[in-house]
Z-matrix of the N, CA and C atoms (Angstrom, degrees):
N
C 1 1.469
C 2 1.524 1 109.73
N 3 1.350 2 115.68 1 132.23
C 4 1.458 3 121.25 2 177.48
C 5 1.532 4 109.72 3 -107.65
N 6 1.321 5 116.06 4 151.30
C 7 1.462 6 121.64 5 178.06
C 8 1.527 7 109.83 6 -95.80
N 9 1.326 8 115.87 7 126.89
C 10 1.458 9 122.16 8 -179.58
C 11 1.522 10 108.72 9 -114.90
N 12 1.334 11 117.03 10 128.34
C 13 1.465 12 121.87 11 176.28
C 14 1.518 13 107.18 12 -103.36
N 15 1.334 14 116.83 13 116.55
C 16 1.457 15 122.69 14 -175.10
C 17 1.525 16 110.92 15 -103.80
N 18 1.324 17 116.33 16 118.76
C 19 1.466 18 122.22 17 179.82
C 20 1.525 19 108.06 18 -109.71
N 21 1.332 20 116.12 19 95.12
C 22 1.467 21 123.04 20 -175.57
C 23 1.521 22 107.90 21 -148.17
N 24 1.362 23 116.41 22 123.62
C 25 1.461 24 119.04 23 -174.73
C 26 1.525 25 114.19 24 -87.17
N 27 1.333 26 118.24 25 -8.36
C 28 1.458 27 121.49 26 173.90
C 29 1.527 28 107.44 27 -81.88
N 30 1.324 29 116.70 28 105.26
C 31 1.465 30 121.15 29 -171.83
C 32 1.530 31 112.40 30 -60.67
N 33 1.335 32 116.95 31 -45.44
C 34 1.459 33 120.08 32 -179.10
C 35 1.530 34 110.89 33 -63.24
N 36 1.325 35 116.26 34 -42.36
C 37 1.464 36 119.93 35 179.48
C 38 1.521 37 110.81 36 -66.41
N 39 1.329 38 117.21 37 -41.69
C 40 1.466 39 119.81 38 -178.93
C 41 1.527 40 111.27 39 -61.91
N 42 1.324 41 117.68 40 -37.65
C 43 1.464 42 120.88 41 178.01
C 44 1.528 43 111.01 42 -67.56
N 45 1.339 44 116.67 43 -39.04
C 46 1.460 45 120.49 44 178.22
C 47 1.528 46 110.97 45 -66.72
N 48 1.331 47 116.86 46 -42.67
C 49 1.468 48 120.58 47 177.91
C 50 1.524 49 110.63 48 -64.25
N 51 1.320 50 116.63 49 -40.93
C 52 1.467 51 121.23 50 178.34
C 53 1.522 52 110.22 51 -58.54
N 54 1.329 53 116.10 52 -46.03
C 55 1.457 54 121.08 53 -179.86
C 56 1.530 55 111.21 54 -61.69
N 57 1.343 56 115.89 55 -43.38
C 58 1.461 57 120.92 56 -179.01
C 59 1.529 58 111.24 57 -64.30
N 60 1.324 59 116.96 58 -44.52
C 61 1.469 60 120.31 59 -178.00
C 62 1.522 61 110.89 60 -68.78
N 63 1.316 62 117.13 61 -37.90
C 64 1.461 63 120.57 62 -179.74
C 65 1.521 64 111.75 63 -65.60
N 66 1.333 65 117.23 64 -25.24
C 67 1.464 66 119.87 65 175.69
C 68 1.532 67 111.37 66 -63.24
N 69 1.329 68 115.98 67 -24.08
C 70 1.469 69 120.42 68 178.48
C 71 1.524 70 111.93 69 -85.17
N 72 1.338 71 116.62 70 0.73
C 73 1.452 72 120.63 71 176.32
C 74 1.514 73 115.08 72 93.99
N 75 1.332 74 117.61 73 11.15
C 76 1.463 75 120.35 74 -179.01
C 77 1.528 76 111.20 75 -99.80
N 78 1.311 77 114.63 76 160.70
C 79 1.460 78 121.27 77 175.93
C 80 1.520 79 108.24 78 -95.82
N 81 1.336 80 117.01 79 138.78
C 82 1.470 81 120.86 80 -177.65
C 83 1.522 82 110.25 81 -128.22
N 84 1.321 83 116.20 82 132.58
C 85 1.461 84 121.30 83 171.01
C 86 1.525 85 108.00 84 -118.93
N 87 1.332 86 116.26 85 130.56
C 88 1.458 87 121.97 86 -179.27
C 89 1.530 88 109.63 87 -94.41
N 90 1.311 89 117.22 88 130.46
C 91 1.465 90 121.21 89 176.64
C 92 1.527 91 109.48 90 -63.44
N 93 1.325 92 116.72 91 132.61
C 94 1.464 93 119.44 92 -179.02
C 95 1.525 94 113.01 93 -123.09
N 96 1.326 95 116.64 94 0.38
C 97 1.465 96 120.44 95 177.57
C 98 1.528 97 107.95 96 -132.19
N 99 1.320 98 115.90 97 103.49
C 100 1.458 99 119.93 98 -173.87
C 101 1.529 100 113.45 99 -84.02
N 102 1.332 101 115.73 100 9.25
C 103 1.462 102 120.09 101 170.89
C 104 1.530 103 111.31 102 -97.84
N 105 1.340 104 117.05 103 -13.03
C 106 1.473 105 119.92 104 -176.50
C 107 1.529 106 111.24 105 -136.82
N 108 1.322 107 115.46 106 43.72
C 109 1.463 108 120.78 107 -177.86
C 110 1.524 109 111.28 108 -58.89
N 111 1.321 110 116.65 109 -46.76
C 112 1.461 111 120.30 110 -177.12
C 113 1.532 112 111.46 111 -62.53
N 114 1.331 113 117.09 112 -49.67
C 115 1.455 114 120.50 113 -179.03
C 116 1.511 115 112.19 114 -61.10
N 117 1.334 116 117.40 115 -43.03
C 118 1.462 117 120.88 116 179.57
C 119 1.523 118 111.07 117 -66.42
N 120 1.326 119 115.86 118 -37.40
C 121 1.466 120 120.08 119 178.79
C 122 1.525 121 111.05 120 -63.88
N 123 1.322 122 116.74 121 -49.85
C 124 1.461 123 120.91 122 -178.48
C 125 1.528 124 111.31 123 -64.40
N 126 1.336 125 117.05 124 -33.91
C 127 1.463 126 120.34 125 178.65
C 128 1.524 127 110.97 126 -67.80
N 129 1.313 128 116.44 127 -35.66
C 130 1.469 129 121.11 128 179.66
C 131 1.523 130 111.48 129 -76.01
N 132 1.335 131 117.04 130 -27.33
C 133 1.462 132 123.57 131 179.80
C 134 1.531 133 111.74 132 54.82
N 135 1.336 134 117.65 133 61.37
C 136 1.468 135 120.38 134 -177.18
C 137 1.521 136 112.77 135 -76.59
N 138 1.328 137 115.03 136 164.41
C 139 1.463 138 120.61 137 173.08
C 140 1.526 139 111.10 138 -86.65
N 141 1.345 140 115.94 139 -20.61
C 142 1.467 141 120.56 140 -179.75
C 143 1.523 142 108.89 141 -155.82
N 144 1.333 143 116.09 142 145.70
C 145 1.463 144 122.29 143 177.41
C 146 1.526 145 108.94 144 -116.72
N 147 1.341 146 116.66 145 129.97
C 148 1.458 147 122.48 146 170.08
C 149 1.521 148 106.61 147 -100.42
N 150 1.323 149 117.15 148 117.58
C 151 1.463 150 121.71 149 -170.08
C 152 1.531 151 111.91 150 -120.59
N 153 1.343 152 116.43 151 116.55
C 154 1.459 153 120.36 152 171.54
C 155 1.534 154 108.36 153 -73.12
N 156 1.324 155 117.25 154 156.65
C 157 1.469 156 120.40 155 179.31
C 158 1.529 157 111.18 156 -88.62
N 159 1.335 158 117.19 157 -51.36
C 160 1.463 159 121.27 158 -177.96
C 161 1.522 160 109.84 159 -85.65
N 162 1.337 161 116.05 160 107.06
C 163 1.463 162 122.33 161 -176.63
C 164 1.534 163 109.90 162 -131.61
N 165 1.325 164 118.21 163 160.45
C 166 1.471 165 119.98 164 174.97
C 167 1.533 166 110.97 165 -65.51
N 168 1.304 167 116.74 166 148.17
C 169 1.467 168 124.61 167 174.11
C 170 1.528 169 112.99 168 70.49
N 171 1.316 170 118.78 169 -63.81
C 172 1.471 171 123.06 170 179.54
C 173 1.527 172 109.00 171 -131.77
N 174 1.335 173 117.04 172 146.19
C 175 1.460 174 117.80 173 -179.04
C 176 1.531 175 112.08 174 -84.58
N 177 1.322 176 115.19 175 174.27
C 178 1.465 177 120.99 176 -177.25
C 179 1.515 178 113.67 177 -63.74
N 180 1.338 179 117.17 178 -28.90
C 181 1.462 180 120.01 179 177.27
C 182 1.530 181 110.55 180 -63.79
N 183 1.323 182 116.09 181 -42.82
C 184 1.467 183 120.45 182 179.34
C 185 1.524 184 110.40 183 -60.94
N 186 1.340 185 116.16 184 -48.98
C 187 1.464 186 118.91 185 -176.73
C 188 1.529 187 112.18 186 -67.63
N 189 1.322 188 116.16 187 -32.42
C 190 1.473 189 118.85 188 176.27
C 191 1.527 190 110.40 189 -63.88
N 192 1.336 191 116.09 190 -44.18
C 193 1.467 192 120.15 191 178.50
C 194 1.529 193 110.80 192 -61.81
N 195 1.342 194 117.25 193 -38.69
C 196 1.468 195 120.82 194 178.83
C 197 1.525 196 110.99 195 -66.77
N 198 1.314 197 116.98 196 -44.40
C 199 1.461 198 121.03 197 179.61
C 200 1.523 199 110.42 198 -63.45
N 201 1.337 200 116.10 199 -39.12
C 202 1.470 201 120.55 200 -177.78
C 203 1.540 202 112.56 201 -65.77
N 204 1.327 203 118.01 202 -18.13
C 205 1.468 204 120.29 203 177.05
C 206 1.516 205 111.46 204 -68.59
N 207 1.346 206 116.71 205 -23.16
C 208 1.461 207 120.35 206 -174.79
C 209 1.517 208 114.36 207 -126.72
N 210 1.319 209 117.61 208 -10.54
C 211 1.461 210 118.84 209 -172.48
C 212 1.524 211 111.70 210 -147.42
N 213 1.334 212 115.89 211 149.43
C 214 1.466 213 121.88 212 174.77
C 215 1.527 214 110.79 213 -106.70
N 216 1.332 215 116.91 214 16.37
C 217 1.461 216 120.92 215 179.80
C 218 1.531 217 109.82 216 -52.84
N 219 1.334 218 118.78 217 135.32
C 220 1.463 219 119.45 218 178.31
C 221 1.526 220 111.47 219 -62.59
N 222 1.332 221 115.65 220 137.01
C 223 1.465 222 122.22 221 -178.86
C 224 1.526 223 108.56 222 -123.01
N 225 1.317 224 115.52 223 123.83
C 226 1.462 225 121.54 224 178.34
C 227 1.528 226 107.94 225 -110.66
N 228 1.336 227 116.93 226 121.01
C 229 1.451 228 120.67 227 179.79
C 230 1.527 229 110.32 228 -78.72
N 231 1.323 230 114.16 229 143.86
C 232 1.454 231 121.89 230 -178.37
C 233 1.521 232 106.98 231 -132.33
N 234 1.351 233 117.80 232 111.53
C 235 1.462 234 117.88 233 -172.62
C 236 1.518 235 112.21 234 -159.14
N 237 1.335 236 114.96 235 149.59
C 238 1.462 237 120.27 236 172.85
C 239 1.529 238 110.30 237 -81.06
N 240 1.330 239 116.74 238 -13.68
C 241 1.466 240 121.63 239 176.13
C 242 1.524 241 108.07 240 -83.39
N 243 1.346 242 115.11 241 74.64
C 244 1.463 243 119.97 242 -169.84
C 245 1.528 244 113.14 243 -104.23
N 246 1.334 245 117.30 244 26.22
C 247 1.459 246 119.43 245 174.97
C 248 1.522 247 109.41 246 -71.67
N 249 1.318 248 116.06 247 163.67
C 250 1.459 249 120.93 248 -175.11
C 251 1.521 250 112.95 249 -57.66
N 252 1.341 251 116.62 250 -37.38
C 253 1.463 252 120.15 251 -178.62
C 254 1.525 253 110.86 252 -61.74
N 255 1.328 254 117.38 253 -45.53
C 256 1.451 255 120.54 254 -179.99
C 257 1.522 256 111.98 255 -67.48
N 258 1.325 257 116.81 256 -38.02
C 259 1.467 258 120.09 257 179.12
C 260 1.525 259 110.18 258 -63.30
N 261 1.336 260 116.05 259 -47.59
C 262 1.470 261 119.94 260 179.65
C 263 1.525 262 110.43 261 -63.44
N 264 1.327 263 117.61 262 -42.67
C 265 1.459 264 120.93 263 180.00
C 266 1.529 265 110.76 264 -63.21
N 267 1.337 266 116.20 265 -40.71
C 268 1.455 267 120.25 266 179.95
C 269 1.529 268 111.24 267 -61.19
N 270 1.318 269 116.51 268 -43.75
C 271 1.466 270 120.32 269 179.82
C 272 1.526 271 110.21 270 -68.25
N 273 1.329 272 116.88 271 -42.01
C 274 1.460 273 120.30 272 179.80
C 275 1.528 274 112.87 273 -65.80
N 276 1.333 275 116.56 274 -26.63
C 277 1.462 276 121.11 275 179.44
C 278 1.521 277 112.69 276 -81.21
N 279 1.320 278 116.84 277 -1.69
C 280 1.462 279 119.82 278 177.73
C 281 1.506 280 114.77 279 114.07
N 282 1.340 281 117.18 280 7.37
C 283 1.456 282 119.95 281 177.83
C 284 1.515 283 111.69 282 -75.45
N 285 1.330 284 115.67 283 150.23
C 286 1.464 285 120.96 284 -179.37
C 287 1.527 286 112.28 285 -98.56
N 288 1.333 287 117.14 286 -18.39
C 289 1.460 288 120.93 287 178.08
C 290 1.529 289 107.90 288 -166.08
N 291 1.335 290 115.51 289 173.47
C 292 1.465 291 121.05 290 -177.33
C 293 1.516 292 108.26 291 -141.47
N 294 1.336 293 116.73 292 128.95
C 295 1.461 294 122.18 293 177.72
C 296 1.520 295 108.15 294 -119.42
N 297 1.325 296 116.49 295 125.94
C 298 1.461 297 121.19 296 -178.27
C 299 1.527 298 110.70 297 -85.43
N 300 1.332 299 115.58 298 141.31
C 301 1.457 300 121.39 299 171.03
C 302 1.535 301 108.87 300 -88.77
N 303 1.342 302 118.70 301 149.94
C 304 1.468 303 126.58 302 -2.86
C 305 1.524 304 111.35 303 -67.93
N 306 1.304 305 115.82 304 147.35
C 307 1.459 306 121.09 305 -171.12
C 308 1.523 307 111.10 306 -89.88
N 309 1.330 308 116.59 307 123.84
C 310 1.461 309 121.63 308 171.15
C 311 1.531 310 107.12 309 -78.84
N 312 1.339 311 118.59 310 122.16
C 313 1.473 312 120.70 311 -175.74
C 314 1.518 313 114.74 312 -51.08
N 315 1.335 314 117.93 313 -42.56
C 316 1.462 315 120.50 314 -178.02
C 317 1.525 316 110.97 315 -65.80
N 318 1.347 317 116.37 316 -34.77
C 319 1.468 318 120.25 317 178.85
C 320 1.522 319 109.90 318 -70.42
N 321 1.331 320 116.60 319 -43.36
C 322 1.466 321 120.93 320 178.07
C 323 1.516 322 110.81 321 -56.64
N 324 1.336 323 116.19 322 -51.72
C 325 1.464 324 120.46 323 -177.90
C 326 1.520 325 111.90 324 -63.30
N 327 1.329 326 116.27 325 -43.65
C 328 1.466 327 120.14 326 -178.35
C 329 1.521 328 111.66 327 -63.37
N 330 1.334 329 117.18 328 -42.50
C 331 1.461 330 119.82 329 -178.36
C 332 1.525 331 111.31 330 -68.88
N 333 1.330 332 116.53 331 -40.83
C 334 1.462 333 119.63 332 177.71
C 335 1.524 334 109.96 333 -62.09
N 336 1.333 335 116.56 334 -46.55
C 337 1.461 336 120.58 335 -179.72
C 338 1.526 337 111.14 336 -62.03
N 339 1.331 338 116.28 337 -39.95
C 340 1.464 339 119.94 338 -178.59
C 341 1.524 340 111.31 339 -64.83
N 342 1.332 341 117.19 340 -44.08
C 343 1.464 342 120.42 341 179.68
C 344 1.525 343 110.81 342 -66.35
N 345 1.317 344 117.30 343 -42.34
C 346 1.468 345 120.63 344 178.71
C 347 1.527 346 110.64 345 -63.05
N 348 1.320 347 115.99 346 -41.59
C 349 1.466 348 119.47 347 -179.27
C 350 1.523 349 110.80 348 -65.44
N 351 1.341 350 115.79 349 -45.56
C 352 1.468 351 119.09 350 179.73
C 353 1.524 352 111.29 351 -60.69
N 354 1.323 353 116.26 352 -36.03
C 355 1.459 354 120.72 353 -173.94
C 356 1.515 355 113.13 354 -82.85
N 357 1.326 356 117.51 355 -39.68
C 358 1.462 357 120.15 356 -169.10
C 359 1.527 358 115.61 357 -118.57
N 360 1.336 359 118.26 358 -16.69
C 361 1.454 360 118.23 359 -172.53
C 362 1.518 361 114.51 360 -113.54
N 363 1.331 362 118.28 361 -11.99
C 364 1.461 363 120.76 362 -179.35
C 365 1.515 364 108.96 363 -101.72
N 366 1.304 365 116.66 364 121.45
C 367 1.464 366 121.14 365 -177.03
C 368 1.524 367 110.31 366 -122.48
N 369 1.317 368 115.43 367 151.16
C 370 1.455 369 121.02 368 173.33
C 371 1.514 370 113.98 369 62.41
N 372 1.317 371 117.10 370 23.15
C 373 1.454 372 119.61 371 178.13
C 374 1.511 373 113.99 372 77.95
N 375 1.362 374 118.56 373 2.30
C 376 1.451 375 121.59 374 179.52
C 377 1.519 376 109.23 375 -85.10
N 378 1.317 377 116.03 376 109.05
C 379 1.452 378 121.73 377 -176.33
C 380 1.526 379 108.21 378 -88.45
N 381 1.326 380 116.77 379 83.54
C 382 1.460 381 121.33 380 -175.53
C 383 1.519 382 110.62 381 -135.57
N 384 1.338 383 115.70 382 157.23
C 385 1.457 384 122.59 383 171.30
C 386 1.523 385 106.62 384 -119.69
N 387 1.323 386 116.60 385 121.34
C 388 1.463 387 121.44 386 -179.97
C 389 1.522 388 110.43 387 -87.93
N 390 1.339 389 116.41 388 140.77
C 391 1.461 390 120.96 389 177.75
C 392 1.526 391 109.73 390 -162.90
N 393 1.315 392 116.68 391 139.44
C 394 1.474 393 123.04 392 172.60
C 395 1.521 394 113.20 393 48.49
N 396 1.329 395 117.40 394 37.43
C 397 1.458 396 120.70 395 -178.96
C 398 1.511 397 113.71 396 76.27
N 399 1.327 398 116.69 397 11.55
C 400 1.469 399 121.27 398 -179.14
C 401 1.517 400 109.32 399 -126.17
N 402 1.342 401 116.03 400 177.02
C 403 1.460 402 121.78 401 178.23
C 404 1.519 403 109.96 402 -137.33
N 405 1.332 404 115.45 403 133.36
C 406 1.461 405 121.07 404 170.21
C 407 1.520 406 107.18 405 -97.64
N 408 1.333 407 117.09 406 117.80
C 409 1.460 408 122.24 407 179.16
C 410 1.523 409 108.86 408 -88.67
N 411 1.335 410 115.74 409 117.56
C 412 1.455 411 120.39 410 -173.62
C 413 1.528 412 112.99 411 -76.92
N 414 1.315 413 116.82 412 -21.58
C 415 1.470 414 118.84 413 -176.66
C 416 1.522 415 112.67 414 -75.55
N 417 1.344 416 117.41 415 -29.15
C 418 1.470 417 118.46 416 -178.18
C 419 1.524 418 113.41 417 -129.87
N 420 1.324 419 117.56 418 4.01
C 421 1.460 420 120.20 419 175.98
C 422 1.511 421 114.28 420 68.39
N 423 1.324 422 117.52 421 32.91
C 424 1.462 423 121.09 422 179.39
C 425 1.521 424 110.44 423 -110.38
N 426 1.341 425 115.89 424 154.86
C 427 1.455 426 122.15 425 176.67
C 428 1.523 427 108.13 426 -116.75
N 429 1.337 428 116.23 427 132.13
C 430 1.464 429 122.26 428 -178.02
C 431 1.522 430 109.79 429 -118.82
N 432 1.335 431 116.05 430 134.20
C 433 1.468 432 120.34 431 179.36
C 434 1.524 433 109.75 432 -155.53
N 435 1.331 434 116.97 433 123.42
C 436 1.455 435 121.83 434 175.58
C 437 1.511 436 114.85 435 55.17
N 438 1.326 437 117.31 436 38.76
C 439 1.462 438 120.72 437 179.47
C 440 1.513 439 113.92 438 83.48
N 441 1.328 440 117.76 439 -2.79
C 442 1.459 441 121.70 440 177.51
C 443 1.527 442 109.20 441 -107.99
N 444 1.315 443 115.37 442 158.92
C 445 1.457 444 118.49 443 176.61
C 446 1.518 445 110.16 444 -147.94
N 447 1.332 446 115.12 445 156.03
C 448 1.450 447 120.98 446 178.42
C 449 1.520 448 108.05 447 -139.83
N 450 1.337 449 115.17 448 143.16
C 451 1.463 450 120.65 449 179.48
C 452 1.523 451 109.59 450 -93.88
N 453 1.326 452 116.37 451 135.36
C 454 1.453 453 121.32 452 179.69
C 455 1.518 454 111.30 453 -102.27
N 456 1.331 455 116.03 454 149.31
C 457 1.455 456 119.74 455 171.66
C 458 1.525 457 108.06 456 -73.51
N 459 1.332 458 116.71 457 170.70
C 460 1.463 459 121.02 458 -179.05
C 461 1.528 460 110.90 459 -57.61
N 462 1.335 461 117.24 460 -45.31
C 463 1.460 462 119.84 461 -177.91
C 464 1.527 463 112.16 462 -71.03
N 465 1.317 464 117.26 463 -39.09
C 466 1.469 465 120.72 464 177.31
C 467 1.525 466 110.29 465 -61.52
N 468 1.332 467 115.42 466 -41.89
C 469 1.467 468 120.77 467 178.58
C 470 1.523 469 110.96 468 -62.61
N 471 1.321 470 117.10 469 -45.03
C 472 1.465 471 120.42 470 -178.73
C 473 1.526 472 111.52 471 -64.75
N 474 1.328 473 116.63 472 -38.77
C 475 1.469 474 120.15 473 177.59
C 476 1.516 475 110.20 474 -62.56
N 477 1.338 476 117.15 475 -50.49
C 478 1.463 477 120.37 476 -177.37
C 479 1.519 478 111.01 477 -64.31
N 480 1.318 479 117.06 478 -42.89
C 481 1.467 480 119.48 479 -179.64
C 482 1.530 481 111.30 480 -62.81
N 483 1.333 482 116.36 481 -42.85
C 484 1.463 483 120.04 482 179.55
C 485 1.515 484 111.09 483 -61.91
N 486 1.328 485 117.00 484 -43.91
C 487 1.462 486 120.62 485 179.65
C 488 1.530 487 111.31 486 -64.73
N 489 1.333 488 116.91 487 -39.07
C 490 1.463 489 120.49 488 179.85
C 491 1.524 490 111.47 489 -70.76
N 492 1.315 491 117.61 490 -35.82
C 493 1.461 492 120.51 491 178.61
C 494 1.531 493 111.71 492 -70.01
N 495 1.336 494 115.32 493 -16.23
C 496 1.470 495 120.85 494 176.99
C 497 1.528 496 110.09 495 -118.96
N 498 1.338 497 115.37 496 33.53
C 499 1.457 498 121.26 497 -175.99
C 500 1.526 499 111.32 498 -54.07
N 501 1.333 500 115.86 499 131.14
C 502 1.450 501 120.78 500 -179.24
C 503 1.515 502 113.38 501 91.37
N 504 1.340 503 117.38 502 -8.25
C 505 1.463 504 121.67 503 179.12
C 506 1.527 505 109.49 504 -119.98
N 507 1.325 506 115.90 505 145.65
C 508 1.458 507 120.61 506 177.02
C 509 1.529 508 109.10 507 -74.27
N 510 1.322 509 115.79 508 130.30
C 511 1.470 510 121.25 509 175.51
C 512 1.526 511 107.04 510 -104.60
N 513 1.302 512 116.75 511 121.37
C 514 1.464 513 120.73 512 -176.58
C 515 1.526 514 111.13 513 -69.22
N 516 1.323 515 115.32 514 157.60
C 517 1.467 516 120.07 515 176.67
C 518 1.523 517 110.45 516 -61.43
N 519 1.343 518 115.87 517 -39.98
C 520 1.468 519 119.25 518 179.22
C 521 1.522 520 111.36 519 -61.80
N 522 1.334 521 116.55 520 -39.81
C 523 1.461 522 120.10 521 179.93
C 524 1.525 523 110.75 522 -65.80
N 525 1.324 524 117.05 523 -39.82
C 526 1.460 525 120.14 524 177.91
C 527 1.523 526 110.89 525 -66.43
N 528 1.330 527 116.33 526 -40.68
C 529 1.461 528 119.43 527 177.70
C 530 1.523 529 110.42 528 -60.85
N 531 1.342 530 115.83 529 -40.93
C 532 1.465 531 120.45 530 178.60
C 533 1.510 532 110.65 531 -62.33
N 534 1.331 533 116.99 532 -41.51
C 535 1.472 534 121.64 533 -178.07
C 536 1.527 535 111.19 534 -69.33
N 537 1.336 536 116.65 535 -36.28
C 538 1.459 537 119.98 536 -174.87
C 539 1.519 538 113.16 537 -82.11
N 540 1.312 539 114.56 538 -45.30
C 541 1.456 540 118.12 539 -172.43
C 542 1.519 541 109.24 540 -126.81
N 543 1.307 542 116.92 541 88.06
C 544 1.464 543 121.54 542 -176.16
C 545 1.525 544 112.00 543 -111.02
N 546 1.330 545 116.23 544 26.73
C 547 1.470 546 119.61 545 -177.92
C 548 1.523 547 112.47 546 -107.60
N 549 1.353 548 116.03 547 20.31
C 550 1.469 549 122.44 548 177.18
C 551 1.524 550 113.51 549 68.25
N 552 1.313 551 118.82 550 9.35
C 553 1.462 552 121.49 551 175.92
C 554 1.532 553 108.89 552 -83.02
N 555 1.327 554 116.52 553 139.45
C 556 1.465 555 119.46 554 179.40
C 557 1.521 556 109.19 555 -73.90
N 558 1.317 557 116.05 556 131.90
C 559 1.454 558 122.09 557 178.04
C 560 1.518 559 107.56 558 -132.17
N 561 1.319 560 117.37 559 129.69
C 562 1.456 561 120.68 560 178.75
C 563 1.524 562 110.02 561 -64.98
N 564 1.332 563 115.35 562 141.40
C 565 1.461 564 119.87 563 -178.59
C 566 1.519 565 111.37 564 -61.14
N 567 1.342 566 116.82 565 -30.40
C 568 1.454 567 120.21 566 -179.91
C 569 1.523 568 112.24 567 -61.61
N 570 1.347 569 116.22 568 -24.85
C 571 1.464 570 120.45 569 178.99
C 572 1.523 571 110.93 570 -60.63
N 573 1.343 572 117.41 571 -37.52
C 574 1.461 573 120.78 572 177.99
C 575 1.513 574 110.56 573 -64.24
N 576 1.330 575 117.37 574 -44.08
C 577 1.461 576 121.46 575 179.03
C 578 1.522 577 110.98 576 -59.19
N 579 1.323 578 116.14 577 -43.05
C 580 1.468 579 120.73 578 179.36
C 581 1.530 580 110.61 579 -61.07
N 582 1.338 581 116.13 580 -44.98
C 583 1.467 582 119.86 581 -179.33
C 584 1.521 583 111.80 582 -65.65
N 585 1.325 584 118.52 583 -40.32
C 586 1.465 585 121.38 584 178.42
C 587 1.522 586 110.02 585 -64.12
N 588 1.328 587 117.62 586 -42.31
C 589 1.471 588 120.86 587 179.24
C 590 1.526 589 111.68 588 -63.78
N 591 1.323 590 116.59 589 -40.29
C 592 1.476 591 120.49 590 177.69
C 593 1.520 592 110.66 591 -65.54
N 594 1.336 593 116.11 592 -40.56
C 595 1.463 594 120.23 593 178.03
C 596 1.523 595 110.38 594 -62.05
N 597 1.330 596 117.25 595 -44.54
C 598 1.463 597 120.81 596 178.87
C 599 1.535 598 111.14 597 -58.24
N 600 1.329 599 116.71 598 -44.58
C 601 1.466 600 120.66 599 -178.73
C 602 1.526 601 111.14 600 -63.74
N 603 1.334 602 116.87 601 -38.69
C 604 1.464 603 119.59 602 178.64
C 605 1.529 604 110.98 603 -66.43
N 606 1.334 605 116.57 604 -41.46
C 607 1.465 606 119.80 605 178.19
C 608 1.528 607 110.50 606 -64.91
N 609 1.335 608 116.96 607 -40.58
C 610 1.462 609 120.49 608 178.53
C 611 1.517 610 111.53 609 -63.69
N 612 1.337 611 117.30 610 -31.05
C 613 1.467 612 120.87 611 -177.84
C 614 1.525 613 112.44 612 -66.17
N 615 1.344 614 116.89 613 -19.16
C 616 1.472 615 119.74 614 177.28
C 617 1.532 616 110.96 615 -114.13
N 618 1.342 617 115.12 616 20.76
C 619 1.458 618 119.78 617 172.58
C 620 1.507 619 116.45 618 92.82
N 621 1.333 620 117.84 619 7.65
C 622 1.468 621 121.05 620 -178.56
C 623 1.535 622 109.32 621 -100.59
N 624 1.334 623 115.62 622 92.66
C 625 1.458 624 120.58 623 -178.45
C 626 1.532 625 110.97 624 -101.86
N 627 1.318 626 115.51 625 149.02
C 628 1.472 627 122.44 626 176.22
C 629 1.529 628 112.76 627 56.08
N 630 1.324 629 117.51 628 33.52
C 631 1.467 630 120.81 629 178.37
C 632 1.526 631 110.20 630 -75.91
N 633 1.325 632 116.51 631 -43.81
C 634 1.460 633 121.78 632 -177.87
C 635 1.525 634 109.55 633 -100.41
N 636 1.312 635 116.43 634 121.96
C 637 1.462 636 122.07 635 179.30
C 638 1.523 637 109.95 636 -102.25
N 639 1.331 638 115.94 637 133.14
C 640 1.463 639 120.57 638 174.98
C 641 1.525 640 109.47 639 -88.91
N 642 1.319 641 116.17 640 126.44
C 643 1.456 642 121.77 641 174.69
C 644 1.533 643 106.88 642 -105.14
N 645 1.327 644 115.03 643 99.86
C 646 1.451 645 120.67 644 -174.26
C 647 1.537 646 111.93 645 -53.66
N 648 1.321 647 114.34 646 127.57
C 649 1.448 648 120.40 647 179.11
C 650 1.514 649 114.01 648 81.93
N 651 1.360 650 117.08 649 -5.35
C 652 1.467 651 120.46 650 -178.31
C 653 1.517 652 112.87 651 -119.89
N 654 1.343 653 116.75 652 -53.04
C 655 1.462 654 119.28 653 -176.84
C 656 1.508 655 111.12 654 155.77
N 657 1.350 656 116.20 655 -138.05
C 658 1.448 657 122.07 656 -176.00
C 659 1.534 658 110.58 657 -130.56
N 660 1.324 659 114.33 658 157.58
C 661 1.474 660 119.49 659 -173.87
C 662 1.513 661 110.35 660 -147.90
N 663 1.346 662 115.65 661 137.12
C 664 1.461 663 121.00 662 165.03
C 665 1.516 664 106.20 663 -112.79
N 666 1.334 665 117.02 664 118.09
C 667 1.471 666 120.74 665 -174.55
C 668 1.506 667 111.21 666 -72.96
């Protein structure tokens, strides 16, 4: 479990984001004093900070600069001000990523998981995700298990990575379609089923059976 410090002045949105992040198994604390964001953040000692830009009293850029004086905790900006200038400024101010509002739940979870994994779970330059006694290698899209390995296609890799980044949570078919094909091209829904079935067969070929569970009417899950 990782600790997430959420700095968002929209109370209803902050509660919804808290609920969504907690579904991934993380602990969330919502900032409630916008005059002492830095002090409260450092006292909580989070693994990741979600930082809105437009805040009362001081903006998110100010608080990021204050936090950076004492901590290297990853900071992900969360803002409806998602023009290129704000994105570049956010990264230059010490942000590790940027999520535009309104927030798509699958994107929020995936980005948080990706930053946490890069920061705390990848060691020695090995860009891998471990699961079920196997490893997904992110640099070449291969899966290794028990001395065997299999190469995944681009879509198979994206499906497996998305499911692993949301491990323990059901990923809807619509969310997977959004992750795979986001270029406005029409893709038949059956194409996703075909890719999931091919991925399952490849995993089974190296001894990984029943890794992906189908939740009828909901989506897919890796426990």
